[in-house]
PASEBA-1860 file (N, C-alpha, C; in nm, 3 decimals):
! residues 154
1> MVWIALRT> 0.466/-0.604/-0.156/0.353/-0.528/-0.110/0.292/-0.453/-0.226 ~ 0.163/-0.442/-0.225/0.090/-0.366/-0.326/0.042/-0.238/-0.258 ~ 0.104/-0.128/-0.294/0.075/0.001/-0.234/-0.031/0.070/-0.320 ~ -0.139/0.111/-0.258/-0.248/0.176/-0.331/-0.287/0.305/-0.259 ~ -0.304/0.409/-0.338/-0.360/0.535/-0.290/-0.479/0.567/-0.380 ~ -0.584/0.617/-0.319/-0.704/0.653/-0.394/-0.733/0.802/-0.378 ~ -0.784/0.862/-0.484/-0.847/0.993/-0.474/-0.995/0.966/-0.492 ~ -1.076/1.009/-0.399/-1.219/0.982/-0.404/-1.298/1.112/-0.404
9> SGPDPEAD> -1.424/1.101/-0.438/-1.510/1.220/-0.441/-1.554/1.261/-0.301 ~ -1.526/1.179/-0.201/-1.561/1.209/-0.063/-1.524/1.091/0.025 ~ -1.557/1.097/0.152/-1.513/0.994/0.246/-1.602/0.871/0.259 ~ -1.720/0.873/0.199/-1.818/0.765/0.218/-1.813/0.665/0.103 ~ -1.767/0.540/0.127/-1.756/0.444/0.018/-1.890/0.403/-0.042 ~ -2.000/0.429/0.026/-2.132/0.396/-0.030/-2.186/0.508/-0.117 ~ -2.155/0.632/-0.083/-2.209/0.745/-0.157/-2.108/0.808/-0.253 ~ -1.981/0.792/-0.225/-1.876/0.857/-0.305/-1.806/0.756/-0.395
17> RIESILVR> -1.733/0.806/-0.492/-1.671/0.721/-0.592/-1.520/0.741/-0.598 ~ -1.450/0.634/-0.639/-1.307/0.644/-0.665/-1.289/0.727/-0.792 ~ -1.206/0.830/-0.784/-1.179/0.916/-0.899/-1.047/0.877/-0.968 ~ -0.948/0.835/-0.888/-0.823/0.786/-0.946/-0.759/0.689/-0.848 ~ -0.674/0.603/-0.904/-0.603/0.503/-0.825/-0.457/0.505/-0.865 ~ -0.370/0.500/-0.765/-0.227/0.496/-0.786/-0.176/0.366/-0.726 ~ -0.098/0.290/-0.804/-0.049/0.159/-0.760/0.102/0.155/-0.773 ~ 0.167/0.105/-0.668/0.311/0.077/-0.671/0.330/-0.061/-0.610
25> ITDKKRVI> 0.427/-0.134/-0.657/0.456/-0.267/-0.604/0.601/-0.268/-0.559 ~ 0.623/-0.314/-0.434/0.758/-0.320/-0.380/0.795/-0.463/-0.345 ~ 0.925/-0.486/-0.340/0.976/-0.617/-0.297/0.988/-0.618/-0.145 ~ 1.049/-0.722/-0.090/1.056/-0.736/0.055/1.144/-0.630/0.120 ~ 1.227/-0.561/0.043/1.309/-0.452/0.097/1.246/-0.316/0.069 ~ 1.122/-0.316/0.023/1.046/-0.196/-0.008/1.106/-0.115/-0.122 ~ 1.173/-0.183/-0.213/1.222/-0.121/-0.336/1.109/-0.129/-0.438 ~ 1.078/-0.018/-0.502/0.969/-0.016/-0.599/1.010/-0.099/-0.720
33> RAQADPIE> 0.931/-0.200/-0.752/0.955/-0.290/-0.865/0.863/-0.262/-0.982 ~ 0.749/-0.202/-0.954/0.655/-0.169/-1.062/0.570/-0.052/-1.016 ~ 0.533/0.031/-1.113/0.445/0.144/-1.084/0.384/0.193/-1.213 ~ 0.279/0.267/-1.198/0.212/0.327/-1.313/0.170/0.468/-1.275 ~ 0.148/0.549/-1.376/0.090/0.681/-1.350/-0.047/0.662/-1.287 ~ -0.096/0.764/-1.216/-0.232/0.750/-1.161/-0.331/0.715/-1.272 ~ -0.419/0.622/-1.240/-0.521/0.578/-1.335/-0.649/0.655/-1.304 ~ -0.691/0.737/-1.398/-0.815/0.812/-1.381/-0.933/0.719/-1.405
41> VGEDRARA> -1.032/0.726/-1.319/-1.145/0.634/-1.329/-1.252/0.688/-1.421 ~ -1.294/0.811/-1.402/-1.399/0.869/-1.486/-1.524/0.784/-1.488 ~ -1.582/0.770/-1.606/-1.706/0.693/-1.621/-1.680/0.544/-1.641 ~ -1.556/0.507/-1.667/-1.526/0.368/-1.700/-1.446/0.301/-1.586 ~ -1.516/0.271/-1.480/-1.453/0.209/-1.363/-1.394/0.073/-1.398 ~ -1.461/-0.004/-1.483/-1.413/-0.138/-1.520/-1.278/-0.129/-1.591 ~ -1.260/-0.030/-1.677/-1.131/-0.013/-1.747/-1.022/0.023/-1.647 ~ -1.052/0.113/-1.554/-0.953/0.153/-1.454/-0.916/0.036/-1.364
49> EAAALELV> -1.015/-0.042/-1.322/-0.988/-0.159/-1.239/-0.903/-0.260/-1.316 ~ -0.934/-0.283/-1.442/-0.859/-0.378/-1.524/-0.713/-0.334/-1.539 ~ -0.690/-0.205/-1.557/-0.553/-0.154/-1.571/-0.475/-0.174/-1.441 ~ -0.536/-0.143/-1.328/-0.469/-0.162/-1.199/-0.443/-0.309/-1.174 ~ -0.541/-0.393/-1.201/-0.528/-0.536/-1.178/-0.421/-0.597/-1.269 ~ -0.412/-0.550/-1.392/-0.310/-0.600/-1.485/-0.170/-0.574/-1.430 ~ -0.148/-0.455/-1.376/-0.018/-0.423/-1.318/0.011/-0.515/-1.199 ~ -0.086/-0.534/-1.112/-0.066/-0.618/-0.995/-0.040/-0.763/-1.036
57> KAHVGKEA> -0.122/-0.816/-1.126/-0.106/-0.956/-1.169/0.030/-0.982/-1.234 ~ 0.086/-0.883/-1.298/0.215/-0.900/-1.365/0.330/-0.919/-1.266 ~ 0.307/-0.883/-1.139/0.417/-0.885/-1.042/0.387/-0.961/-0.913 ~ 0.261/-0.993/-0.889/0.222/-1.053/-0.761/0.119/-1.162/-0.787 ~ 0.136/-1.276/-0.723/0.039/-1.383/-0.735/-0.090/-1.354/-0.662 ~ -0.195/-1.426/-0.698/-0.325/-1.407/-0.635/-0.314/-1.432/-0.485 ~ -0.371/-1.342/-0.410/-0.376/-1.345/-0.263/-0.238/-1.344/-0.199 ~ -0.136/-1.301/-0.273/0.000/-1.293/-0.218/0.040/-1.150/-0.184
65> GLLAGTRV> -0.016/-1.053/-0.253/0.023/-0.914/-0.232/-0.051/-0.851/-0.116 ~ 0.024/-0.810/-0.013/-0.036/-0.740/0.099/-0.069/-0.598/0.056 ~ -0.189/-0.552/0.087/-0.226/-0.415/0.059/-0.154/-0.325/0.158 ~ -0.082/-0.226/0.107/-0.004/-0.137/0.191/-0.034/0.008/0.154 ~ -0.008/0.096/0.250/-0.028/0.238/0.228/-0.066/0.305/0.357 ~ -0.139/0.413/0.345/-0.192/0.483/0.462/-0.344/0.478/0.452 ~ -0.409/0.473/0.566/-0.556/0.463/0.572/-0.603/0.341/0.492 ~ -0.536/0.229/0.510/-0.561/0.110/0.431/-0.704/0.057/0.449
73> QAIRLFLA> -0.758/0.066/0.568/-0.895/0.018/0.588/-0.993/0.098/0.502 ~ -0.974/0.227/0.492/-1.060/0.310/0.407/-1.044/0.269/0.260 ~ -0.923/0.238/0.218/-0.900/0.193/0.080/-0.977/0.063/0.056 ~ -0.970/-0.030/0.149/-1.044/-0.157/0.134/-1.195/-0.132/0.126 ~ -1.245/-0.037/0.204/-1.389/-0.009/0.202/-1.434/0.044/0.066 ~ -1.347/0.117/-0.003/-1.379/0.165/-0.137/-1.359/0.056/-0.243 ~ -1.248/-0.022/-0.229/-1.220/-0.123/-0.331/-1.324/-0.234/-0.334 ~ -1.370/-0.279/-0.218/-1.460/-0.395/-0.213/-1.582/-0.378/-0.304
81> PQMPALFD> -1.657/-0.269/-0.296/-1.774/-0.258/-0.384/-1.744/-0.200/-0.522 ~ -1.637/-0.119/-0.533/-1.615/-0.047/-0.658/-1.511/-0.111/-0.750 ~ -1.421/-0.190/-0.694/-1.321/-0.262/-0.773/-1.304/-0.401/-0.713 ~ -1.410/-0.482/-0.718/-1.409/-0.611/-0.648/-1.306/-0.710/-0.700 ~ -1.276/-0.709/-0.829/-1.176/-0.803/-0.882/-1.038/-0.772/-0.823 ~ -1.003/-0.645/-0.815/-0.876/-0.604/-0.754/-0.877/-0.638/-0.606 ~ -0.984/-0.605/-0.539/-1.000/-0.635/-0.396/-0.979/-0.783/-0.369 ~ -1.045/-0.868/-0.448/-1.037/-1.013/-0.428/-0.899/-1.070/-0.462
89> YLHYRNVD> -0.824/-1.004/-0.548/-0.692/-1.054/-0.588/-0.589/-1.035/-0.476 ~ -0.608/-0.931/-0.394/-0.511/-0.899/-0.289/-0.524/-0.992/-0.169 ~ -0.417/-1.002/-0.093/-0.417/-1.078/0.032/-0.511/-1.007/0.129 ~ -0.562/-1.080/0.226/-0.655/-1.020/0.321/-0.584/-0.936/0.428 ~ -0.453/-0.949/0.439/-0.379/-0.873/0.540/-0.336/-0.737/0.485 ~ -0.314/-0.644/0.577/-0.276/-0.507/0.543/-0.143/-0.470/0.606 ~ -0.076/-0.374/0.548/0.035/-0.304/0.611/-0.003/-0.157/0.607 ~ -0.043/-0.104/0.722/-0.088/0.034/0.730/0.021/0.118/0.796
97> VDTVRELV> 0.082/0.205/0.720/0.192/0.287/0.770/0.143/0.381/0.880 ~ 0.018/0.424/0.876/-0.036/0.507/0.984/-0.029/0.433/1.118 ~ -0.059/0.305/1.119/-0.053/0.226/1.241/0.091/0.210/1.288 ~ 0.180/0.179/1.195/0.321/0.166/1.231/0.372/0.298/1.287 ~ 0.336/0.408/1.222/0.379/0.541/1.268/0.334/0.565/1.412 ~ 0.210/0.529/1.442/0.158/0.550/1.578/0.233/0.464/1.680 ~ 0.266/0.339/1.643/0.343/0.254/1.734/0.483/0.310/1.757 ~ 0.548/0.356/1.651/0.681/0.414/1.664/0.674/0.540/1.749
105> RRWYPEVY> 0.571/0.621/1.730/0.556/0.744/1.811/0.551/0.710/1.959 ~ 0.480/0.602/1.994/0.465/0.563/2.134/0.586/0.489/2.190 ~ 0.647/0.400/2.110/0.753/0.313/2.159/0.893/0.366/2.135 ~ 0.911/0.442/2.027/1.043/0.493/1.990/1.033/0.642/1.956 ~ 1.003/0.727/2.057/0.978/0.869/2.026/1.096/0.939/1.959 ~ 1.218/0.898/1.989/1.335/0.961/1.925/1.342/0.925/1.777 ~ 1.302/0.805/1.742/1.299/0.764/1.601/1.185/0.837/1.530 ~ 1.071/0.847/1.596/0.956/0.918/1.539/0.993/1.063/1.510
113> AARPSAVG> 1.062/1.127/1.602/1.097/1.269/1.586/1.187/1.293/1.465 ~ 1.264/1.192/1.427/1.359/1.206/1.316/1.307/1.144/1.186 ~ 1.177/1.112/1.180/1.122/1.046/1.061/1.138/1.136/0.938 ~ 1.138/1.076/0.819/1.161/1.154/0.696/1.045/1.249/0.666 ~ 1.079/1.356/0.601/0.981/1.456/0.558/0.914/1.412/0.428 ~ 0.793/1.458/0.407/0.719/1.425/0.285/0.744/1.525/0.173 ~ 0.827/1.623/0.195/0.850/1.727/0.096/0.900/1.666/-0.035 ~ 0.830/1.695/-0.142/0.870/1.650/-0.275/0.830/1.508/-0.310
121> LDALEHAI> 0.765/1.438/-0.220/0.725/1.300/-0.247/0.573/1.291/-0.257 ~ 0.524/1.200/-0.342/0.380/1.176/-0.340/0.348/1.089/-0.219 ~ 0.221/1.069/-0.191/0.178/0.999/-0.070/0.234/0.858/-0.061 ~ 0.234/0.785/-0.172/0.284/0.648/-0.168/0.436/0.644/-0.152 ~ 0.507/0.730/-0.224/0.653/0.734/-0.209/0.689/0.765/-0.065 ~ 0.617/0.859/-0.004/0.645/0.894/0.135/0.616/0.778/0.228 ~ 0.505/0.709/0.208/0.471/0.595/0.294/0.576/0.485/0.282 ~ 0.620/0.458/0.160/0.723/0.355/0.138/0.852/0.395/0.207
129> EELRYYRD> 0.893/0.519/0.189/1.016/0.568/0.252/1.003/0.568/0.404 ~ 0.888/0.606/0.454/0.867/0.609/0.598/0.874/0.468/0.658 ~ 0.813/0.370/0.593/0.819/0.233/0.643/0.962/0.180/0.638 ~ 1.033/0.211/0.531/1.174/0.171/0.520/1.255/0.232/0.635 ~ 1.231/0.359/0.664/1.300/0.428/0.774/1.270/0.360/0.908 ~ 1.143/0.329/0.934/1.109/0.264/1.061/1.174/0.127/1.071 ~ 1.178/0.054/0.962/1.240/-0.078/0.961/1.388/-0.068/0.997 ~ 1.454/0.030/0.941/1.598/0.046/0.964/1.632/0.109/1.097
137> NAFLAAPS> 1.539/0.184/1.158/1.572/0.261/1.277/1.495/0.225/1.403 ~ 1.383/0.157/1.389/1.303/0.128/1.507/1.293/-0.021/1.536 ~ 1.298/-0.103/1.436/1.275/-0.246/1.455/1.405/-0.325/1.448 ~ 1.405/-0.441/1.511/1.523/-0.526/1.510/1.558/-0.570/1.369 ~ 1.682/-0.606/1.352/1.726/-0.654/1.220/1.647/-0.779/1.183 ~ 1.625/-0.795/1.055/1.554/-0.913/1.005/1.639/-1.037/1.030 ~ 1.575/-1.151/1.054/1.652/-1.274/1.071/1.731/-1.304/0.945 ~ 1.850/-1.361/0.962/1.934/-1.388/0.846/1.880/-1.504/0.763
145> TPSPDAPE> 1.808/-1.595/0.826/1.751/-1.709/0.755/1.600/-1.709/0.776 ~ 1.522/-1.691/0.669/1.376/-1.693/0.686/1.328/-1.832/0.724 ~ 1.214/-1.834/0.789/1.151/-1.960/0.825/1.123/-2.038/0.697 ~ 1.147/-2.170/0.695/1.126/-2.247/0.572/0.980/-2.250/0.526 ~ 0.886/-2.231/0.616/0.747/-2.232/0.577/0.689/-2.093/0.552 ~ 0.772/-1.990/0.567/0.725/-1.852/0.545/0.719/-1.824/0.396 ~ 0.606/-1.771/0.347/0.598/-1.736/0.205/0.686/-1.617/0.173 ~ 0.732/-1.609/0.051/0.810/-1.495/0.006/0.721/-1.372/0.007
153> PS> 0.755/-1.268/0.084/0.669/-1.149/0.088/0.672/-1.071/-0.042 ~ 0.561/-1.007/-0.074/0.552/-0.925/-0.194/0.536/-0.781/-0.156
END
């Protein structure tokens, strides 16, 4: 999974700009395999996009990395016009921890009540840890043998 968090100048992807981008890449067990310090965009958006894309390309094939994080649809709305090469490199599917959180709240309220705290973690670290917690506590165990036609998740 390619976890992305953005700091923007406001909520409108048409009027506001990406100010910084944070990227983490996890394996199928949500262990962080690659990360970089937040990339400040400033006046050189192309340089910031190239740096983020270089990190992703080094660990994930084209259209293989699922975009993950919180408020993922908002991230896509900013990436599409402002960082189109990165946007196009990612898989079209999302893993939105906000959505998973809402499902767990409704279906497994006892698991939701015991979810991990965000104290001391940045937004992406917390989202990764929260998804790992839900996987281990709310969802059934993963099949021991993956489907032969299933792609290796990133």
